[in-house]
N, C-alpha and C positions, 0 to 999 in steps of 0.2 A: 911685540911681546905677547906671549900666550899665557893662558891661565896656568897657575902653578900646578905642578903634578908631584905626587908623592909616591914612594914605593909602598908595597903592600904592608898594611898595618899588622903588627903582631896581635894574636888573639887577646892578649892582656890589655891592649889599647882600647878595645871596644867595650863600651858600657851599654847594655841593652836599654832601650828607651823606657821600658817598664821599671828599670832599676834606678833611673835618674833620681837624684835627691836635690832639694832646693839648696841654692847657694854653694854649689860644688862645681869644680872645674870638670869639663867634659872633653875627652879626646876619643874620637871614634869614627867608624865608617858607617855611613847611612845612605839610603836611597833618597834622592830628591824627587818628590812627586809633584811639586808645584813651585813655580818661581814667579814673583811679582817685583816690579820696580816701583817704589813709592817715594813719597816726600813727607818729611815731618812738618809740623806747624811752622817751624822756623826756617824751612826751605832746604834742609839737609836731605840729600838723596840716600836712600837705604834699600837694601835687598830684603824681601820677605819671602821665606821659604817654608815648605812643609817637608820635613824629614821623616823617613819611615824605616823601620826594620821589622823583623819577624814578630816583635813583641808589642808594637804600637807605633804611634806617630807623635810628632811634636812640632810646634812652630819654631822658627829660628829667624833672627834678625841680624843683618850685617850693615853697619853704617859706613858710608863713604867707601863702597866696594870698588875694587880695581876695575878699570874699563874692560880688561880682557875677561874677567869673571862675568861681568854683565853680558858680554857678547857670546861667550862660549857655553856657559852653563845652561842646560836645558832640563826640563822634567824628564826623568828616566836615567839621568846620570847618577853615578855613585860618587860620593864625595867623602873626604876625610876632613873633619872639622876639629877646631880647638875653640872652646868657648866657655861661658859661664851659664849654668842652668838656674833659672829662677821660677817661682810659682806664686803669682799674686792673685788676690781675690778678684781684682778688676780685669786683669789681662790674661790670666790663666798661665799654664806652663809654657815657657819659651826659653830658647837658648840665645844669648847674645854672643855672636860669633866674633872671634878675634882673628882667626885664620881659616881659610877654606881652600882645599886642594881637590882638583878633579882626579879621579882614579880611572885607569884603563882596565880592559879585560885582563884577568889573571892577577889583579892587584887586590882582590877582595874575595871573600867567600859568599857566593850568592845565597847559600842555605841560611845564612844569618839575617838576610834582608827581606826574604819573601814570606809574608804572613800566610799561615796555613790554619785551617779549621781546628779548633781545640778538640773536636770530636774525631776519633780515629775513623779513617775511611771504612774499615771493616764494619764498624758499628753503623755508619750511615747506610752502607749497602744492605746490611741485615734489616734495618728499619724500612728501607724501600721495598725489599722483598715481602716483608710482612704486610705492608699497606697494599701492595699489588694483589697479594693473595686474599685480602679481605674484600676486594671489589667483586661483587656478584654479577653485575651486568656484563655480559660477554663482550658487547661492543665497546663499552668504556674501557674495560680491562685490556682489550686488544689494542685500542688506540694509545693508552698510556704506556703499555709495554713497548709498542713500536716507537713512540716518541722518545722514550728514555732508554732505548736499546744502546748499551755502551759500545756496540760494534758498528753503529751507524750514526749519522748526524740526524737531528741535533743532539741525540743522547750522549755521544762521545764528548762533546763540548760541555754539555750540561753537567757532567760528572766533575769537571775541574774548574768551571767558570766561577768568578766571584758574583755575589748578588748585587753589588753596588760598587761605586768607586770609593766612597768614604763612609757613608752613614752607618751601614749595618752589614755584617757578613761580607766585608770587603777583603776576602782572602780566598786562597785556593780551596776548592770544594764548598765555597760559601753559598752558591746557588742551590746546590743539592741540600745542604743543611737547612737553609731557610725554607725551601719548598717542602721538605719533610715536616718541619715544625708547623708550618701553616696547615698542611694536610692533616697532621695528627690532632691539632687543636680543633679544626673543623669537624673531624670525625667524632671527637669527644662531645662537641655541641650536638651533633646529629644523634648520637647515642642517647642524649637526654631529651631530644625533641623529635618524636616520630613523624612530624610533618616535614622535616628536613630530609631530603634524599641523601643518604650517607654516601652512596657510590658517586653521586654527582659532586659533592663537596670534596671528596678525596681526590677525584680526578681534577677538579678545578684547582684545588690547593697545590697539587703537584705540577700542574701545567700553567698556572696563572702568569708566571714569569718566563715562560719558554722563549720569548722573544729576546731575552737578555743574552742568549747564546750567540746572537749576531750583533746585538746593540752595544755590548761592552767588550773591550779588549780583554783577552785572556792572558796577555803579557803583563804580569803584575809589576814588572819594572817600569811599565808605561801605562798605568791605569787610566781609563777614560773611555769616552764613547767612541765607537768606530764611525766612519763616514756614514754608513747605513743607519747606525743608531741616531746620529744627529739629524739626518735628513728625513727619516721615516718614523722614528720613535719605537720603543720596545713593544708597545701594545699592538701597533699596526703590524710590526714584524711577526709577533707571536700569533696573531689571528691568521696571517698569511701562511705561516708554517703549518698550523693546525688544519686550516681549510685544505691545504694540499694533501696532508696525510689522511684526512677523512675521505677525501675524494679518491686517492690513489691506493690506499692501504687497508681501508676498513669498510664495513657495511653498516656504519652507524646510522640509525634512523634520523630523518631530517630534524624532527623536534628535539631529540636528544642532542644532536650536534649544535643546534641553535642555542639551547639552554647552556651548554658548556662554553660555547664561544661568547655568550653574554657574560659569563663569569670573568673571562679574560678581558673583555672590552671594558667592564665596569669596576675592575678590582681596585683602582685608585680612589673610587668612591665619589669623586666630584669632577665635574667637567673642567673646573679651573685647576685641578691637579692632574689633568691629562687624560681622564676617562671620557671617551666619546659618548658614553651613556652612564647614568647612575644605576646602582643595583636595583633591579626590578623583580627579582625572584628571591625566595627565602635563601636559596643556596648562594646566590651572588652576595646577599647581605652578610651571610656567615663568613664566606671566604674573604670579603673585603675587611671585615673587622678583625678576623684572625690574622690576616696579612699585616694590617696596621699595628695591631697589638704586639705581635711577635717582632716586627721590625723595630718598634720603639723600645721594647725591652732589650733587644740586642744592642741598640744604640746606647742605652743606659749602661749595659755591661761593658761596652767598648770604652765609654767615657770613664767609667770606674777604673778600668785597667790602666788607663793613662794618667790617672790622678795620683799624685805622690802619696805614699803610705803615711797614714796618720791624719790626713785631711778629712774633715767631716763634710765638706762640700766640694763638688767638682767645679771646673770651669763651666762657662756657658756652652750649652748644647743647642745647636741651631734646630735640629729636628724636633726636640722637645720644647724649644723656645724658653729655656730657663737654665739656671744652675740646678744641680741635682743633689739631693740630700743623702749622704751615706750614713750619717750618724755613727753609731758604735762600730759599724762595719769598716769605716775608714779610719777610725781612731785607734792608735796603738794602746792608749790608756784613756778610755772615755771618762770625762768628768762626771762625778756623781752628785755634786752639790749645785751645779748650774747647767742643766741639760740644754738650755737654749742659748748658751754663750756662743758668740760668733768669733771671727778672727778679724784682725785689722786689715784695712784695705790698702795694700801697697800700691804705689804709683809706678808706672813704667818709665824707663829712662827716656829722655829727650822728648817727652810729651807725645809719644806715638799713640794714636787712637787705636782701639781694638779693631782688628781686621775682620771684615765680614767673612763668614765661613765659606769655604769653597766646596763643601760637601754637596753631593747631588741628592 
């Protein structure tokens, strides 16, 4: 017996994840980005999935799944599901699946499933050109221009790659958007602090994640680390890429190259977070904190997008290690007499404990 298959769903069947509402029936086609087999406290086997479309992602549970589904379903498969969507304070948004079908090529519309940057590509390209034009140092400008050249690698991949698997900017053009935001924030800091080298932080902001062009898959149907990304890590890959470009393509002075490479090496901030060295220059400090700040704000935005309309609090965000307060932003009609009122804590069915996040 094989996993059930279903013909292509009509457009009316699909409910975008961003439009899901609590306590409603869900029928739709989604991309499965993660699959786990787990067991409840009372010993029942269940399937834990992460489903995604172009508007967001949501957890899904199926109790007592069929053996063929357990065997055949993989991350990267597109599925049609029937289920009930809920959103509790304790367990967050999730779909309890009643039916699950595997879909084959031609049975779904890929454009509905692949997330894309909310910023138009033309705007991202314009912002990149403006930043490059603002770099005065000829060596740094030449290096960044070569590294991000859309006609060559790594620049061609840099234009379309995601910045992460889940946490922030995990969509087409996400790496470009994230790197621009970091560089622009760092430039703004340098503009207010004359002891910070503006050219260096712009170059470092744009190139700090260049290793992700090889560390992460650009196939958004199968997001994740590549073999090279797992075995070497994005920082090591990025340093290697830049060292080769500096050696073969530019005449960058040794001290300038060393200071730029230090930004890449230290941008995670702490050794326990993957940085071989901690930030030791003003420019490295600026890029690290701009990177961390913009990534966290993007994670906040992403969590807000996947929170049901009207909720004042999001579910738990692992990157920020807390639920996030939306207040009146999330409320359809914000209360005026009790601004600190909370919501009841719903309990999940079958005593399923909250799943640890799989975000990287």
